[in-house]
C-alpha positions as semicolon CSV with decimal commas, in nm:
position;residue;x (nm);y (nm);z (nm)
1;M;-0,091;-6,405;6,127
2;R;-0,101;-6,689;5,921
3;D;-0,393;-6,487;5,643
4;F;-0,033;-6,214;5,677
5;Q;0,159;-6,484;5,553
6;T;-0,050;-6,671;5,357
7;V;-0,123;-6,333;5,113
8;Q;0,203;-6,221;5,128
9;Q;0,322;-6,566;4,939
10;Q;0,058;-6,534;4,676
11;L;0,151;-6,174;4,629
12;Q;0,524;-6,274;4,583
13;L;0,411;-6,529;4,355
14;I;0,177;-6,329;4,165
15;L;0,430;-6,097;4,141
16;L;0,689;-6,311;3,975
17;Q;0,466;-6,440;3,718
18;K;0,433;-6,110;3,666
19;Q;0,823;-6,056;3,587
20;Q;0,846;-6,399;3,442
21;V;0,571;-6,266;3,129
22;D;0,754;-5,931;3,092
23;M;1,054;-6,057;3,052
24;Q;0,848;-6,343;2,768
25;L;0,660;-5,982;2,603
26;M;1,005;-5,817;2,617
27;E;1,143;-6,151;2,430
28;L;0,874;-6,119;2,177
29;K;0,927;-5,738;2,115
30;K;1,311;-5,824;2,029
31;A;1,208;-6,145;1,870
32;G;0,991;-5,932;1,631
33;E;1,200;-5,665;1,517
34;E;1,456;-5,950;1,384
35;V;1,200;-6,097;1,231
36;G;1,124;-5,742;1,080
37;K;1,428;-5,635;0,963
38;S;1,498;-6,004;0,800
39;E;1,465;-6,180;0,488
40;G;1,458;-6,579;0,389
41;T;1,332;-6,863;0,582
42;F;1,331;-6,854;0,971
43;Y;1,341;-7,142;1,184
44;R;1,116;-7,152;1,533
45;F;1,114;-7,359;1,766
46;V;0,843;-7,666;1,858
47;G;0,888;-7,873;2,182
48;S;1,223;-7,974;2,072
49;V;1,245;-7,991;1,713
50;V;1,378;-7,666;1,482
51;V;1,102;-7,593;1,213
52;P;1,151;-7,361;0,875
53;K;0,838;-7,089;0,893
54;K;0,745;-6,815;0,664
55;K;0,789;-6,480;0,759
56;E;0,453;-6,397;0,788
57;E;0,360;-6,701;0,950
58;L;0,588;-6,604;1,200
59;K;0,449;-6,261;1,209
60;K;0,130;-6,381;1,321
61;E;0,213;-6,612;1,598
62;L;0,440;-6,393;1,755
63;A;0,168;-6,136;1,692
64;E;-0,087;-6,415;1,898
65;E;0,176;-6,488;2,194
66;K;0,217;-6,158;2,233
67;E;-0,174;-6,090;2,270
68;T;-0,179;-6,414;2,510
69;L;0,069;-6,315;2,722
70;E;-0,060;-5,910;2,714
71;L;-0,421;-6,098;2,904
72;R;-0,217;-6,280;3,094
73;Q;-0,005;-5,935;3,239
74;G;-0,312;-5,771;3,271
75;V;-0,434;-6,072;3,463
76;F;-0,135;-6,040;3,723
77;G;-0,191;-5,728;3,745
78;K;-0,542;-5,722;3,855
79;Q;-0,445;-6,010;4,127
80;E;-0,151;-5,830;4,266
81;K;-0,379;-5,573;4,347
82;I;-0,658;-5,726;4,480
83;L;-0,403;-5,892;4,697
84;R;-0,181;-5,587;4,788
85;E;-0,505;-5,427;4,886
86;R;-0,572;-5,742;5,119
87;F;-0,248;-5,712;5,254
88;D;-0,220;-5,363;5,302
89;G;-0,542;-5,477;5,590
90;L;-0,377;-5,707;5,780
91;R;-0,067;-5,533;5,814
92;K;-0,228;-5,240;5,953
93;K;-0,507;-5,480;6,157
94;L;-0,107;-5,666;6,299
95;E;0,047;-5,306;6,391
96;A;-0,241;-5,177;6,539
97;G;-0,266;-5,532;6,733
98;E;0,080;-5,516;6,834
99;G;0,042;-5,125;6,894
100;A;-0,246;-5,182;7,169
101;V;-0,008;-5,488;7,322
102;S;0,322;-5,282;7,295
103;G;0,180;-4,992;7,431
């Protein structure tokens, strides 16, 4: 039972992290679209400071961040698959055990 709860918690955590990465990717996509449409100097937060960025420099940074997030998304997807399989296996064992006791 403890393994089942642990796997369930891990799965929930992975799903939450994956959702956060998905949201970050959507924000990056929107930012990239806006940068593509606009001209001039851009500004970006670096920590708690806003610094000017050239269009090409900003596009490169956004592309690198997107690549990193896509890698994280892939890792979370693999972890989710593994945890779902473990979760389903443990759930079936618990259901079989409960069925034997109540049957």
